[in-house]
C-alpha positions as CSV (number, residue, x, y, z in Angstrom):
1,X,-13.6,-6.0,-14.3
2,X,-14.3,-3.8,-11.2
3,X,-11.1,-1.8,-11.3
4,X,-9.2,-4.3,-9.2
5,X,-5.4,-3.8,-9.5
6,X,-3.7,-7.2,-9.6
7,X,-0.5,-6.0,-8.2
8,X,0.5,-5.2,-4.6
9,X,3.1,-2.8,-3.4
10,X,4.5,-3.4,0.0
11,X,7.1,-1.4,1.9
12,X,8.7,-1.3,5.2
13,X,10.9,1.2,7.0
14,X,14.1,-0.1,5.4
15,X,13.4,0.7,1.8
16,X,11.1,1.9,-1.0
17,X,9.1,-1.3,-1.1
18,X,8.5,-4.2,-3.5
19,X,5.8,-4.8,-6.1
20,X,4.3,-8.1,-7.1
21,X,2.1,-8.4,-10.2
22,X,-0.6,-10.8,-11.2
23,X,-2.2,-11.3,-7.8
24,X,-5.8,-12.1,-7.1
25,X,-8.0,-10.3,-4.5
26,X,-7.6,-13.3,-2.3
27,X,-3.8,-13.1,-2.7
28,X,-3.8,-9.5,-1.7
29,X,-5.9,-10.2,1.4
30,X,-3.5,-13.0,2.4
31,X,-0.5,-10.7,1.9
32,X,-2.2,-8.0,4.0
33,X,-2.6,-10.6,6.8
34,X,0.9,-11.8,6.4
35,X,2.3,-8.3,6.4
36,X,0.6,-7.6,9.8
37,X,2.8,-10.2,11.6
38,X,5.9,-8.9,13.3
39,X,7.9,-12.1,13.6
40,X,8.2,-15.2,11.4
41,X,7.0,-17.5,14.2
42,X,3.6,-15.6,14.4
43,X,3.2,-16.0,10.6
44,X,4.0,-19.7,10.8
45,X,1.6,-20.3,13.6
46,X,-1.2,-18.5,11.7
47,X,-0.3,-20.4,8.5
48,X,-0.6,-23.8,10.4
49,X,-4.2,-23.0,11.2
50,X,-5.2,-22.7,7.5
51,X,-6.5,-25.3,5.1
52,X,-3.7,-27.1,3.2
53,X,-4.5,-25.3,0.0
54,X,-4.2,-21.9,1.7
55,X,-1.1,-23.0,3.5
56,X,0.5,-23.7,0.1
57,X,-0.6,-20.4,-1.3
58,X,0.8,-18.5,1.7
59,X,4.0,-20.4,1.2
60,X,4.0,-19.4,-2.5
61,X,3.3,-15.7,-1.6
62,X,6.0,-15.7,1.0
63,X,8.5,-16.9,-1.7
64,X,7.2,-14.3,-4.1
65,X,7.9,-11.6,-1.5
66,X,11.4,-12.9,-0.9
67,X,12.2,-13.1,-4.6
68,X,10.8,-9.6,-5.2
69,X,13.0,-8.2,-2.4
70,X,16.1,-9.9,-3.8
71,X,15.2,-8.6,-7.3
72,X,15.0,-5.1,-5.9
73,X,18.3,-5.4,-4.1
74,X,20.0,-6.7,-7.2
75,X,18.6,-3.9,-9.3
76,X,20.2,-1.4,-7.0
77,X,23.6,-3.0,-7.4
78,X,25.8,-1.4,-10.1
79,X,28.9,-3.7,-9.8
80,X,29.2,-7.4,-9.0
81,X,32.9,-7.9,-8.1
82,X,32.6,-11.6,-7.3
83,X,30.8,-12.3,-10.6
84,X,33.3,-10.1,-12.5
85,X,36.2,-12.0,-11.0
86,X,34.6,-15.4,-11.9
87,X,34.0,-14.3,-15.5
88,X,37.6,-13.0,-15.8
89,X,38.8,-16.5,-15.4
90,X,37.1,-17.5,-18.6
91,X,38.1,-14.6,-20.8
92,X,40.6,-15.3,-23.5
C-alpha cells in the first residue's frame, strides 16, 4: 500500500473535529468536496448532478459524518439525567 491513511479527520470552528475510519481515497475526495459547501442546499444540488451510485455514496458519507458528530457529542457527556430517570423506574 502507498501509505494511504484510510481515516479522515474533519473539523470546524465549533469543536475539535470528528474522525471516520475505513475510508477509500475516493471517499476522502468526496468528503473534501462535501466539506467545501457552506449550506446544505449547495451540497444537495451538487449531489443531484452525480451518477446514482455516487449519489448513494455521498448520502452514506453524509450519514457517517452525522453519526460521528453525534458519537463525539455523546462521549463528552458525563451524565444523562433523562436516561437515569428512565432507568430509575425499573430499579427494584
